[in-house]
Each structure stands twice: as C-alpha cells, then as structure tokens.
Backbone and ligand atoms as CSV (ligand in chain L), in Angstrom:
chain,resi,resn,atom,element,x,y,z
A,1,MET,N,N,235.593,146.252,124.588
A,1,MET,CA,C,236.838,146.137,125.446
A,1,MET,C,C,237.994,145.490,124.649
A,2,ALA,N,N,238.850,146.260,124.446
A,2,ALA,CA,C,240.015,145.719,123.659
A,2,ALA,C,C,241.176,145.500,124.616
A,3,SER,N,N,241.610,144.339,124.594
A,3,SER,CA,C,242.739,144.034,125.477
A,3,SER,C,C,244.042,144.123,124.719
A,4,LYS,N,N,244.777,144.933,125.198
A,4,LYS,CA,C,246.026,145.174,124.521
A,4,LYS,C,C,247.082,144.111,124.925
A,5,VAL,N,N,247.601,143.524,124.035
A,5,VAL,CA,C,248.608,142.502,124.358
A,5,VAL,C,C,249.950,143.106,124.159
A,6,LYS,N,N,250.527,143.157,125.254
A,6,LYS,CA,C,251.879,143.824,125.214
A,6,LYS,C,C,252.903,142.800,124.937
A,7,THR,N,N,253.569,142.996,123.893
A,7,THR,CA,C,254.714,142.093,123.566
A,7,THR,C,C,255.988,142.573,124.084
A,8,LYS,N,N,256.409,141.798,124.949
A,8,LYS,CA,C,257.692,142.207,125.555
A,8,LYS,C,C,258.868,141.854,124.676
A,9,LYS,N,N,259.510,142.751,124.303
A,9,LYS,CA,C,260.665,142.384,123.463
A,9,LYS,C,C,261.920,142.456,124.364
A,10,THR,N,N,262.493,141.412,124.335
A,10,THR,CA,C,263.780,141.381,125.101
A,10,THR,C,C,264.950,141.550,124.124
A,11,THR,N,N,265.415,142.675,124.191
A,11,THR,CA,C,266.558,142.977,123.352
A,11,THR,C,C,267.903,142.723,124.094
A,12,LYS,N,N,268.388,141.634,123.780
A,12,LYS,CA,C,269.643,141.321,124.412
A,12,LYS,C,C,270.775,141.810,123.461
A,13,ALA,N,N,271.323,142.892,123.875
A,13,ALA,CA,C,272.435,143.423,123.095
A,13,ALA,C,C,273.688,142.596,123.339
A,14,LYS,N,N,273.941,141.760,122.426
A,14,LYS,CA,C,275.151,140.906,122.581
A,14,LYS,C,C,276.399,141.676,122.131
A,15,LYS,N,N,277.114,141.913,123.142
A,15,LYS,CA,C,278.331,142.727,122.759
A,15,LYS,C,C,279.426,141.714,122.291
A,16,LYS,N,N,279.840,141.977,121.109
A,16,LYS,CA,C,280.905,141.058,120.579
A,16,LYS,C,C,282.166,141.364,121.340
A,17,SER,N,N,282.661,140.322,121.941
A,17,SER,CA,C,283.895,140.475,122.638
A,17,SER,C,C,285.033,140.636,121.680
A,18,THR,N,N,285.437,141.796,121.431
A,18,THR,CA,C,286.440,142.065,120.428
A,18,THR,C,C,287.844,141.669,120.991
A,19,LYS,N,N,288.252,140.531,120.540
A,19,LYS,CA,C,289.554,140.052,121.012
A,19,LYS,C,C,290.602,140.744,120.079
A,20,SER,N,N,290.978,141.908,120.482
A,20,SER,CA,C,291.930,142.588,119.604
A,20,SER,C,C,293.294,141.972,119.829
A,21,LYS,N,N,293.829,141.639,118.669
A,21,LYS,CA,C,295.176,141.015,118.705
A,21,LYS,C,C,296.191,142.037,119.264
A,22,LYS,N,N,296.551,141.770,120.440
A,22,LYS,CA,C,297.463,142.684,121.086
A,22,LYS,C,C,298.855,142.578,120.402
A,23,ASN,N,N,299.272,143.624,119.825
A,23,ASN,CA,C,300.578,143.547,119.218
A,23,ASN,C,C,301.629,143.790,120.253
A,24,ASP,N,N,302.143,142.630,120.732
A,24,ASP,CA,C,303.162,142.686,121.755
A,24,ASP,C,C,304.424,143.387,121.318
A,25,PHE,N,N,304.644,143.260,119.980
A,25,PHE,CA,C,305.926,143.815,119.469
A,25,PHE,C,C,305.930,145.321,119.447
A,26,GLU,N,N,304.716,145.884,119.564
A,26,GLU,CA,C,304.611,147.323,119.548
A,26,GLU,C,C,305.378,147.915,120.740
A,27,LYS,N,N,305.286,147.257,121.863
A,27,LYS,CA,C,306.003,147.758,123.054
A,27,LYS,C,C,307.509,147.668,122.867
A,28,TYR,N,N,307.900,146.618,122.149
A,28,TYR,CA,C,309.373,146.407,121.854
A,28,TYR,C,C,309.822,147.476,120.913
A,29,ARG,N,N,308.928,147.803,119.958
A,29,ARG,CA,C,309.253,148.841,118.957
A,29,ARG,C,C,309.506,150.192,119.668
A,30,GLN,N,N,308.635,150.486,120.562
A,30,GLN,CA,C,308.823,151.783,121.371
A,30,GLN,C,C,310.115,151.728,122.125
A,31,GLU,N,N,310.370,150.575,122.668
A,31,GLU,CA,C,311.635,150.422,123.433
A,31,GLU,C,C,312.827,150.604,122.561
A,32,LEU,N,N,312.804,149.925,121.391
A,32,LEU,CA,C,313.893,149.960,120.453
A,32,LEU,C,C,314.076,151.342,119.927
A,33,LEU,N,N,312.958,152.046,119.622
A,33,LEU,CA,C,313.111,153.474,119.125
A,33,LEU,C,C,313.828,154.319,120.135
A,34,LYS,N,N,313.478,154.053,121.443
A,34,LYS,CA,C,314.080,154.855,122.496
A,34,LYS,C,C,315.588,154.605,122.544
A,35,TYR,N,N,315.936,153.248,122.486
A,35,TYR,CA,C,317.340,152.877,122.489
A,35,TYR,C,C,318.114,153.481,121.299
A,36,ARG,N,N,317.396,153.493,120.111
A,36,ARG,CA,C,318.046,153.954,118.929
A,36,ARG,C,C,318.418,155.443,119.094
A,37,ASP,N,N,317.516,156.200,119.612
A,37,ASP,CA,C,317.801,157.612,119.791
A,37,ASP,C,C,318.913,157.821,120.820
A,38,GLU,N,N,318.847,157.090,121.874
A,38,GLU,CA,C,319.941,157.226,122.926
A,38,GLU,C,C,321.299,156.827,122.379
A,39,LEU,N,N,321.329,155.719,121.586
A,39,LEU,CA,C,322.571,155.230,121.101
A,39,LEU,C,C,323.167,156.221,120.055
A,40,LYS,N,N,322.267,156.696,119.202
A,40,LYS,CA,C,322.668,157.610,118.184
A,40,LYS,C,C,323.317,158.867,118.786
A,41,GLU,N,N,322.645,159.345,119.877
A,41,GLU,CA,C,323.152,160.498,120.560
A,41,GLU,C,C,324.490,160.177,121.196
A,42,ALA,N,N,324.624,158.989,121.788
A,42,ALA,CA,C,325.809,158.596,122.502
A,42,ALA,C,C,326.991,158.468,121.563
A,43,VAL,N,N,326.709,157.835,120.403
A,43,VAL,CA,C,327.761,157.676,119.418
A,43,VAL,C,C,328.250,158.990,118.903
A,44,LYS,N,N,327.270,159.874,118.700
A,44,LYS,CA,C,327.655,161.204,118.125
A,44,LYS,C,C,328.514,161.932,119.113
A,45,THR,N,N,328.099,161.998,120.328
A,45,THR,CA,C,328.895,162.779,121.343
A,45,THR,C,C,330.179,162.098,121.590
A,46,HIS,N,N,330.241,160.761,121.657
A,46,HIS,CA,C,331.490,160.155,121.936
A,46,HIS,C,C,332.456,160.273,120.796
A,47,ALA,N,N,331.949,160.203,119.597
A,47,ALA,CA,C,332.839,160.362,118.438
A,47,ALA,C,C,333.431,161.774,118.358
A,48,ALA,N,N,332.588,162.743,118.787
A,48,ALA,CA,C,333.044,164.151,118.797
A,48,ALA,C,C,334.111,164.421,119.863
A,49,SER,N,N,333.979,163.688,120.962
A,49,SER,CA,C,334.880,163.946,122.089
A,49,SER,C,C,335.908,162.916,122.228
A,50,LEU,N,N,336.196,162.189,121.152
A,50,LEU,CA,C,337.202,161.189,121.241
A,50,LEU,C,C,338.578,161.813,121.456
A,51,PRO,N,N,339.207,161.466,122.563
A,51,PRO,CA,C,340.473,162.104,122.889
A,51,PRO,C,C,341.605,161.627,122.007
A,52,ASP,N,N,342.134,162.502,121.177
A,52,ASP,CA,C,343.215,162.061,120.311
A,52,ASP,C,C,344.523,162.838,120.575
A,53,THR,N,N,344.400,163.940,121.337
A,53,THR,CA,C,345.606,164.684,121.612
A,53,THR,C,C,346.095,164.459,123.020
A,54,GLY,N,N,345.350,163.684,123.723
A,54,GLY,CA,C,345.727,163.388,125.137
A,54,GLY,C,C,345.276,164.496,126.056
A,55,MET,N,N,345.668,164.331,127.288
A,55,MET,CA,C,345.260,165.279,128.325
A,55,MET,C,C,346.109,166.530,128.263
A,56,THR,N,N,345.627,167.560,128.837
A,56,THR,CA,C,346.306,168.811,128.883
A,56,THR,C,C,347.102,169.000,130.200
A,57,GLY,N,N,347.449,167.895,130.751
A,57,GLY,CA,C,348.141,167.933,132.014
A,57,GLY,C,C,349.527,168.505,131.914
A,58,VAL,N,N,350.055,169.187,132.924
A,58,VAL,CA,C,351.358,169.801,132.816
A,58,VAL,C,C,352.446,168.838,133.286
A,59,SER,N,N,352.069,167.871,134.076
A,59,SER,CA,C,353.088,167.003,134.617
A,59,SER,C,C,353.555,166.060,133.485
A,60,GLY,N,N,354.816,166.154,133.203
A,60,GLY,CA,C,355.372,165.401,132.085
A,60,GLY,C,C,355.612,163.957,132.422
A,61,ASP,N,N,354.854,163.430,133.272
A,61,ASP,CA,C,354.967,162.049,133.644
A,61,ASP,C,C,354.603,161.127,132.487
A,62,SER,N,N,355.372,160.119,132.307
A,62,SER,CA,C,355.066,159.234,131.170
A,62,SER,C,C,353.813,158.373,131.457
A,63,SER,N,N,353.510,158.175,132.753
A,63,SER,CA,C,352.327,157.371,133.034
A,63,SER,C,C,351.057,158.120,132.628
A,64,ASP,N,N,351.121,159.474,132.576
A,64,ASP,CA,C,349.991,160.245,132.154
A,64,ASP,C,C,349.643,159.967,130.688
A,65,HIS,N,N,350.724,159.867,129.935
A,65,HIS,CA,C,350.552,159.600,128.524
A,65,HIS,C,C,349.973,158.199,128.291
A,66,ALA,N,N,350.452,157.249,129.073
A,66,ALA,CA,C,349.927,155.908,129.006
A,66,ALA,C,C,348.457,155.829,129.275
A,67,SER,N,N,348.064,156.587,130.311
A,67,SER,CA,C,346.636,156.584,130.707
A,67,SER,C,C,345.758,157.251,129.695
A,68,ALA,N,N,346.326,158.223,129.014
A,68,ALA,CA,C,345.564,158.916,127.953
A,68,ALA,C,C,345.369,157.946,126.749
A,69,ASP,N,N,346.425,157.181,126.447
A,69,ASP,CA,C,346.315,156.208,125.371
A,69,ASP,C,C,345.305,155.198,125.744
A,70,PHE,N,N,345.307,154.801,127.017
A,70,PHE,CA,C,344.391,153.801,127.466
A,70,PHE,C,C,342.917,154.266,127.343
A,71,SER,N,N,342.703,155.485,127.775
A,71,SER,CA,C,341.311,156.041,127.799
A,71,SER,C,C,340.855,156.158,126.299
A,72,ALA,N,N,341.741,156.529,125.410
A,72,ALA,CA,C,341.390,156.630,124.002
A,72,ALA,C,C,341.023,155.268,123.474
A,73,GLU,N,N,341.697,154.240,123.917
A,73,GLU,CA,C,341.407,152.891,123.451
A,73,GLU,C,C,340.052,152.448,123.993
A,74,MET,N,N,339.828,152.781,125.291
A,74,MET,CA,C,338.577,152.403,125.944
A,74,MET,C,C,337.409,153.087,125.198
A,75,PHE,N,N,337.634,154.319,124.852
A,75,PHE,CA,C,336.644,155.156,124.188
A,75,PHE,C,C,336.308,154.504,122.850
A,76,GLY,N,N,337.368,154.134,122.140
A,76,GLY,CA,C,337.167,153.453,120.857
A,76,GLY,C,C,336.364,152.192,120.966
A,77,LEU,N,N,336.657,151.413,122.021
A,77,LEU,CA,C,335.944,150.134,122.217
A,77,LEU,C,C,334.455,150.427,122.553
A,78,LEU,N,N,334.262,151.380,123.405
A,78,LEU,CA,C,332.901,151.797,123.815
A,78,LEU,C,C,332.099,152.224,122.593
A,79,LEU,N,N,332.750,153.051,121.815
A,79,LEU,CA,C,332.122,153.558,120.586
A,79,LEU,C,C,331.760,152.420,119.627
A,80,GLU,N,N,332.714,151.521,119.468
A,80,GLU,CA,C,332.473,150.371,118.607
A,80,GLU,C,C,331.297,149.533,119.073
A,81,LYS,N,N,331.256,149.363,120.404
A,81,LYS,CA,C,330.175,148.603,121.001
A,81,LYS,C,C,328.870,149.248,120.803
A,82,GLN,N,N,328.808,150.632,121.036
A,82,GLN,CA,C,327.563,151.328,120.896
A,82,GLN,C,C,327.088,151.313,119.422
A,83,ALA,N,N,328.060,151.461,118.506
A,83,ALA,CA,C,327.691,151.511,117.107
A,83,ALA,C,C,327.173,150.111,116.700
A,84,GLY,N,N,327.817,149.078,117.268
A,84,GLY,CA,C,327.323,147.749,116.929
A,84,GLY,C,C,325.929,147.434,117.471
A,85,THR,N,N,325.661,147.959,118.687
A,85,THR,CA,C,324.342,147.785,119.275
A,85,THR,C,C,323.338,148.566,118.420
A,86,LEU,N,N,323.711,149.707,118.011
A,86,LEU,CA,C,322.812,150.548,117.206
A,86,LEU,C,C,322.420,149.845,115.963
A,87,GLU,N,N,323.366,149.160,115.361
A,87,GLU,CA,C,323.068,148.364,114.191
A,87,GLU,C,C,322.054,147.268,114.438
A,88,LEU,N,N,322.218,146.615,115.595
A,88,LEU,CA,C,321.314,145.567,115.952
A,88,LEU,C,C,319.922,146.100,116.191
A,89,VAL,N,N,319.883,147.247,116.837
A,89,VAL,CA,C,318.556,147.917,117.109
A,89,VAL,C,C,317.831,148.249,115.809
A,90,GLU,N,N,318.643,148.785,114.836
A,90,GLU,CA,C,318.024,149.104,113.524
A,90,GLU,C,C,317.508,147.839,112.814
A,91,LYS,N,N,318.287,146.758,112.948
A,91,LYS,CA,C,317.859,145.470,112.359
A,91,LYS,C,C,316.588,144.974,112.984
A,92,ALA,N,N,316.530,145.023,114.316
A,92,ALA,CA,C,315.381,144.537,115.046
A,92,ALA,C,C,314.124,145.362,114.660
A,93,LEU,N,N,314.267,146.686,114.442
A,93,LEU,CA,C,313.127,147.506,114.016
A,93,LEU,C,C,312.635,147.084,112.612
A,94,LYS,N,N,313.536,146.740,111.817
A,94,LYS,CA,C,313.173,146.290,110.443
A,94,LYS,C,C,312.452,144.937,110.542
A,95,LYS,N,N,312.891,144.121,111.450
A,95,LYS,CA,C,312.234,142.795,111.562
A,95,LYS,C,C,310.851,142.879,112.145
A,96,ILE,N,N,310.609,143.919,112.979
A,96,ILE,CA,C,309.225,144.136,113.471
A,96,ILE,C,C,308.332,144.393,112.301
A,97,ASP,N,N,308.828,145.273,111.376
A,97,ASP,CA,C,308.010,145.644,110.235
A,97,ASP,C,C,307.759,144.466,109.283
A,98,SER,N,N,308.740,143.629,109.175
A,98,SER,CA,C,308.600,142.483,108.219
A,98,SER,C,C,307.985,141.252,108.908
A,99,GLY,N,N,307.746,141.361,110.221
A,99,GLY,CA,C,307.084,140.253,110.914
A,99,GLY,C,C,308.005,139.140,111.260
A,100,GLU,N,N,309.312,139.391,111.241
A,100,GLU,CA,C,310.262,138.353,111.622
A,100,GLU,C,C,310.828,138.581,113.029
A,101,TYR,N,N,310.271,139.473,113.668
A,101,TYR,CA,C,310.845,139.793,115.013
A,101,TYR,C,C,310.477,138.689,116.004
A,102,GLY,N,N,311.387,138.540,117.010
A,102,GLY,CA,C,311.108,137.546,118.041
A,102,GLY,C,C,311.445,136.107,117.683
A,103,VAL,N,N,312.016,135.882,116.502
A,103,VAL,CA,C,312.392,134.587,116.078
A,103,VAL,C,C,313.889,134.448,115.935
A,104,CYS,N,N,314.411,133.362,116.402
A,104,CYS,CA,C,315.878,133.155,116.397
A,104,CYS,C,C,316.343,133.035,114.962
A,105,GLU,N,N,317.373,133.783,114.574
A,105,GLU,CA,C,317.895,133.801,113.223
A,105,GLU,C,C,318.566,132.478,112.900
A,106,GLU,N,N,319.007,131.814,113.906
A,106,GLU,CA,C,319.750,130.549,113.704
A,106,GLU,C,C,318.829,129.319,113.566
A,107,CYS,N,N,318.012,129.113,114.576
A,107,CYS,CA,C,317.215,127.835,114.585
A,107,CYS,C,C,315.779,128.119,114.262
A,108,GLY,N,N,315.307,129.371,114.201
A,108,GLY,CA,C,313.899,129.705,113.799
A,108,GLY,C,C,312.928,129.547,114.934
A,109,LYS,N,N,313.378,129.208,116.115
A,109,LYS,CA,C,312.444,129.087,117.258
A,109,LYS,C,C,312.172,130.472,117.828
A,110,PRO,N,N,311.030,130.623,118.428
A,110,PRO,CA,C,310.713,131.910,119.042
A,110,PRO,C,C,311.678,132.252,120.223
A,111,ILE,N,N,312.025,133.504,120.276
A,111,ILE,CA,C,312.826,133.961,121.405
A,111,ILE,C,C,311.920,134.311,122.563
A,112,THR,N,N,312.217,133.822,123.769
A,112,THR,CA,C,311.350,134.017,124.885
A,112,THR,C,C,311.123,135.530,125.203
A,113,ALA,N,N,309.943,135.813,125.679
A,113,ALA,CA,C,309.623,137.184,126.028
A,113,ALA,C,C,310.536,137.765,127.092
A,114,LYS,N,N,310.923,136.854,127.971
A,114,LYS,CA,C,311.823,137.258,129.051
A,114,LYS,C,C,313.167,137.821,128.459
A,115,ARG,N,N,313.628,137.088,127.500
A,115,ARG,CA,C,314.907,137.458,126.810
A,115,ARG,C,C,314.700,138.742,126.005
A,116,LEU,N,N,313.590,138.883,125.298
A,116,LEU,CA,C,313.352,140.087,124.558
A,116,LEU,C,C,313.175,141.279,125.374
A,117,LYS,N,N,312.643,141.019,126.618
A,117,LYS,CA,C,312.442,142.117,127.545
A,117,LYS,C,C,313.778,142.656,127.988
A,118,ALA,N,N,314.702,141.745,128.241
A,118,ALA,CA,C,316.059,142.110,128.697
A,118,ALA,C,C,316.901,142.669,127.561
A,119,LEU,N,N,316.625,142.113,126.360
A,119,LEU,CA,C,317.444,142.464,125.203
A,119,LEU,C,C,316.579,142.534,123.985
A,120,PRO,N,N,315.919,143.710,123.791
A,120,PRO,CA,C,314.907,143.835,122.691
A,120,PRO,C,C,315.508,143.550,121.307
A,121,TRP,N,N,316.808,143.683,121.179
A,121,TRP,CA,C,317.448,143.589,119.882
A,121,TRP,C,C,318.079,142.184,119.672
A,122,ALA,N,N,317.693,141.265,120.552
A,122,ALA,CA,C,318.280,139.883,120.517
A,122,ALA,C,C,317.963,139.257,119.155
A,123,ARG,N,N,319.035,138.679,118.570
A,123,ARG,CA,C,318.820,138.002,117.249
A,123,ARG,C,C,318.699,136.531,117.404
A,124,PHE,N,N,319.231,136.005,118.503
A,124,PHE,CA,C,319.204,134.511,118.655
A,124,PHE,C,C,318.534,134.137,120.017
A,125,CYS,N,N,318.087,132.929,120.030
A,125,CYS,CA,C,317.577,132.388,121.311
A,125,CYS,C,C,318.773,132.138,122.219
A,126,LEU,N,N,318.529,131.791,123.467
A,126,LEU,CA,C,319.642,131.622,124.395
A,126,LEU,C,C,320.668,130.611,123.961
A,127,ASP,N,N,320.138,129.469,123.510
A,127,ASP,CA,C,321.022,128.361,123.099
A,127,ASP,C,C,321.929,128.803,121.937
A,128,CYS,N,N,321.367,129.430,120.979
A,128,CYS,CA,C,322.141,129.836,119.783
A,128,CYS,C,C,323.068,130.990,120.122
A,129,GLN,N,N,322.656,131.858,121.020
A,129,GLN,CA,C,323.443,132.974,121.477
A,129,GLN,C,C,324.727,132.460,122.142
A,130,ASP,N,N,324.510,131.425,122.913
A,130,ASP,CA,C,325.599,130.724,123.614
A,130,ASP,C,C,326.631,130.259,122.611
A,131,LYS,N,N,326.126,129.631,121.531
A,131,LYS,CA,C,327.045,129.093,120.551
A,131,LYS,C,C,327.747,130.223,119.811
A,132,GLN,N,N,326.999,131.291,119.503
A,132,GLN,CA,C,327.580,132.445,118.867
A,132,GLN,C,C,328.694,133.064,119.686
A,133,ASP,N,N,328.399,133.182,120.962
A,133,ASP,CA,C,329.396,133.780,121.878
A,133,ASP,C,C,330.681,132.976,121.871
A,134,ARG,N,N,330.503,131.619,121.815
A,134,ARG,CA,C,331.707,130.793,121.845
A,134,ARG,C,C,332.548,130.898,120.572
A,135,ILE,N,N,331.787,131.088,119.424
A,135,ILE,CA,C,332.423,131.267,118.192
A,135,ILE,C,C,333.213,132.608,118.173
A,136,GLU,N,N,332.519,133.608,118.679
A,136,GLU,CA,C,333.146,134.963,118.786
A,136,GLU,C,C,334.425,134.870,119.603
A,137,GLN,N,N,334.258,134.151,120.687
A,137,GLN,CA,C,335.439,134.027,121.656
A,137,GLN,C,C,336.629,133.368,120.917
A,138,LEU,N,N,336.237,132.352,120.163
A,138,LEU,CA,C,337.276,131.615,119.406
A,138,LEU,C,C,337.969,132.565,118.380
A,139,LYS,N,N,337.089,133.344,117.729
A,139,LYS,CA,C,337.610,134.277,116.669
A,139,LYS,C,C,338.580,135.273,117.303
A,140,LYS,N,N,338.155,135.764,118.507
A,140,LYS,CA,C,338.953,136.766,119.226
A,140,LYS,C,C,340.336,136.173,119.583
A,141,VAL,N,N,340.304,134.937,120.118
A,141,VAL,CA,C,341.551,134.320,120.481
A,141,VAL,C,C,342.433,134.085,119.225
A,142,ARG,N,N,341.831,133.719,118.136
A,142,ARG,CA,C,342.589,133.495,116.907
A,142,ARG,C,C,343.221,134.783,116.369
A,143,ARG,N,N,342.392,135.901,116.471
A,143,ARG,CA,C,342.879,137.204,116.087
A,143,ARG,C,C,344.096,137.668,116.932
A,144,GLN,N,N,343.951,137.461,118.225
A,144,GLN,CA,C,345.035,137.793,119.124
A,144,GLN,C,C,346.285,136.990,118.796
A,145,PHE,N,N,346.027,135.756,118.486
A,145,PHE,CA,C,347.109,134.819,118.151
A,145,PHE,C,C,347.827,135.292,116.875
A,146,ASP,N,N,346.994,135.687,115.907
A,146,ASP,CA,C,347.533,136.188,114.627
A,146,ASP,C,C,348.283,137.479,114.860
A,147,GLU,N,N,347.869,138.277,115.704
A,147,GLU,CA,C,348.556,139.588,115.984
A,147,GLU,C,C,349.919,139.286,116.634
A,148,VAL,N,N,349.979,138.318,117.527
A,148,VAL,CA,C,351.175,138.022,118.207
A,148,VAL,C,C,352.180,137.387,117.257
A,149,THR,N,N,351.691,136.418,116.435
A,149,THR,CA,C,352.586,135.793,115.551
A,149,THR,C,C,352.845,136.582,114.265
A,150,GLY,N,N,352.104,137.602,114.027
A,150,GLY,CA,C,352.287,138.466,112.881
A,150,GLY,C,C,351.803,137.861,111.589
L,1,ZN,ZN,ZN,318.133,129.522,118.255
C-alpha cells in the first residue's frame, strides 16, 4: 500500500504592478500639435486674404474707406497675434522633447497643470507672466509715446 503524498503547490502569481510613468506631457503635445495645425492654417488663409485694395463698394463715402483701413489693421494685428502664438506653440513642442516643458522660464518653478491646461504653450508661471505682462504694457506705452513725440 503506497500512500501518495500529494504536495500542494500554491502558485501565487504575483503580478507586478507596473506603475507606468504616465507621460502627462503627451496629452499637451497632442493639444499643441492640434493648435499648431490650426494656427498654421489660419495664418496662411489670413495672409492670403489680407485686404489691401479695400472694399469693392460703389458708395464713394469716405467712411467706407476708413473702415476698410481699419479692418486691414485689425487683420494685421490678428495675423501678428496668430503668428506669435504659433511661435510659442513650436517652442513648447521643442521643450516637451527636451524635457523642459511645464517649467517657468523665469523662475524655474513648475507651471501648474491648471494653467497648462488653459494655455499649453505657457512659458511662465502666473506670477512671472504677470510681471511680463506689466513689462509689455510699459513697452507698449513707451512705443506709443515715442511715436507721438517722433
Ligand atoms: Zn515663474
């Protein structure tokens, strides 16, 4: 009589919890790429349709001419703004590649996710952006002053 001893093997398959480093910046990259395409398209179409000869209106009213000038100026400003944003978007994409993304260029502190969500191409944290805005404002005032004084 042979008694078989059954050895119970408990195979506990320990699954390694793979904590994959979620690359949060990947979603910003997608966002930025989308913006880049949209801006490129917008700049292209706006530049092509920049009104330079004015409206083809038949009424020889001088106010028509003024409004055409005004819209051309507005177009120029819009174009300038879009081109500027496009530049920032390109820079942000490069920073994602180099691992510098999400850090304030001025003080080196991380830019909050909330801010990046609203402005994926943000270069500065809120505090530094505030300072930059004030500097820009001052520059603008000085420029206008120079224009007036010649
Ligand atoms: Zn900062």
